[in-house]
C-alpha positions as CSV (number, residue, x, y, z in Angstrom):
1,X,97.4,77.8,68.0
2,X,95.8,79.2,65.4
3,X,94.8,82.4,67.2
4,X,98.4,82.8,68.6
5,X,99.4,82.7,65.0
6,X,96.9,85.2,63.8
7,X,97.8,87.5,66.7
8,X,101.2,87.1,65.9
9,X,100.5,88.2,62.1
10,X,98.3,91.0,63.3
11,X,100.9,92.7,64.9
12,X,103.7,92.3,62.6
13,X,103.2,95.5,61.0
14,X,103.7,97.4,64.7
15,X,106.8,95.3,64.9
16,X,108.2,96.4,61.8
17,X,106.9,100.1,61.8
18,X,107.0,101.1,65.4
19,X,109.5,98.4,67.1
20,X,110.4,100.8,70.1
21,X,106.5,100.7,71.0
22,X,106.4,97.0,70.4
23,X,109.3,96.6,72.8
24,X,107.9,98.7,75.3
25,X,110.9,100.9,75.2
26,X,112.6,98.3,77.2
27,X,115.5,98.2,74.9
28,X,116.2,100.3,71.6
29,X,114.8,98.3,68.7
30,X,117.8,99.4,66.4
31,X,120.0,97.5,68.6
32,X,118.2,94.1,67.8
33,X,117.4,92.1,65.0
34,X,113.8,92.5,64.8
35,X,112.8,90.1,62.4
36,X,114.3,87.4,64.4
37,X,112.9,88.8,67.4
38,X,109.6,88.9,66.1
39,X,109.9,85.3,64.6
40,X,111.1,84.1,68.5
41,X,107.7,86.2,69.6
42,X,105.9,83.8,67.2
43,X,107.4,80.7,68.8
44,X,106.7,81.8,72.2
45,X,103.0,82.6,71.2
46,X,102.8,79.0,69.7
47,X,104.5,77.5,72.6
48,X,102.2,79.1,75.0
49,X,99.0,78.2,73.1
50,X,100.1,74.7,73.1
51,X,100.9,74.3,76.6
52,X,97.6,76.3,77.7
53,X,95.8,74.1,75.3
54,X,97.5,70.6,76.3
55,X,97.3,71.2,79.8
56,X,93.5,72.2,79.7
57,X,92.7,69.3,77.6
58,X,94.2,66.8,80.1
59,X,92.6,68.4,83.1
60,X,89.2,68.3,81.3
61,X,89.8,64.6,80.4
62,X,90.6,63.9,84.0
63,X,87.3,65.6,85.0
64,X,88.9,68.6,86.7
65,X,86.8,71.4,85.2
66,X,87.9,73.6,88.1
67,X,91.5,73.5,87.5
68,X,90.9,73.8,83.9
69,X,89.4,76.9,84.3
70,X,92.1,77.9,86.6
71,X,94.5,77.7,83.5
72,X,92.3,79.9,81.8
73,X,92.0,82.6,84.5
74,X,95.8,82.4,85.2
75,X,96.6,83.3,81.6
76,X,94.1,86.2,81.4
77,X,95.7,87.3,84.9
78,X,99.1,87.4,83.4
79,X,97.7,89.0,80.3
80,X,96.0,91.8,82.2
81,X,99.3,92.0,84.6
82,X,101.4,92.6,81.6
83,X,99.1,95.4,80.3
84,X,98.7,97.0,83.7
85,X,102.5,97.2,84.3
86,X,103.1,98.5,80.5
87,X,100.1,100.9,80.1
88,X,102.0,104.0,80.1
89,X,104.4,102.5,77.4
90,X,101.6,101.5,75.3
91,X,100.0,104.9,75.6
92,X,103.2,106.8,74.3
93,X,104.3,106.2,70.5
94,X,107.8,107.2,69.4
95,X,111.4,106.1,69.5
96,X,113.3,104.7,72.3
97,X,115.1,108.1,72.6
98,X,111.6,109.8,72.5
99,X,110.3,107.8,75.3
100,X,113.4,108.5,77.3
101,X,113.3,112.1,76.9
102,X,109.3,112.5,77.6
103,X,108.7,113.4,73.9
104,X,106.8,110.4,72.6
105,X,103.3,111.1,71.0
106,X,100.2,110.1,73.4
107,X,98.5,107.3,71.4
108,X,95.4,108.6,70.6
109,X,97.3,111.5,68.6
110,X,99.9,109.0,66.9
111,X,99.7,107.6,63.5
112,X,99.2,104.1,64.6
113,X,95.6,104.7,66.4
114,X,93.8,103.6,62.9
115,X,95.9,100.5,62.3
116,X,95.5,99.6,66.3
117,X,91.9,100.0,66.2
118,X,91.5,97.9,62.9
119,X,94.1,95.0,64.3
120,X,92.0,95.2,67.8
121,X,88.6,94.8,65.9
122,X,89.8,92.1,63.8
123,X,91.6,90.1,66.8
124,X,88.3,90.7,68.9
125,X,86.4,88.9,65.9
126,X,88.9,86.3,65.4
127,X,88.6,85.2,69.2
128,X,85.0,85.4,69.3
129,X,83.8,83.6,66.3
130,X,85.5,80.1,67.3
131,X,83.8,80.7,70.9
132,X,80.6,81.1,69.5
133,X,81.1,78.3,66.9
134,X,82.0,76.1,70.1
135,X,79.2,77.2,72.0
136,X,76.7,76.3,69.2
137,X,78.1,73.1,68.8
138,X,77.8,72.3,72.4
139,X,74.2,73.2,72.1
140,X,73.4,71.0,69.4
141,X,75.3,68.1,71.1
142,X,73.0,68.7,74.4
143,X,70.0,68.7,72.1
144,X,70.6,65.1,70.8
């Protein structure tokens, strides 16, 4: 759940500064109360994290490691599928109207590329550090 909240915090700047981009241009951000939408996004992230954690823990306790790994794999497949389906929208930065007109700026030429690289690096570290600590803790337990 911690990473879910960290992820939410880390994308808050984008939700407030490039809201149409965050919504993948599916609906004009001006037509929505973005602070509420972003709050609901936090709730969805937390519920997904808790659901995945709980399901994985139950499966591991039941000795069903393969099923637990399938929970992880299905989450990864969903995440990558969402990226694949919306990649063209994430590679263009602008307003809803600019997206529809085809005048949105390419991501690499936009003003958000710096913050996006920073956030991506922080998210990578925030995900890798707990995995490293768990791996090291597991090695210490096996050595005893």
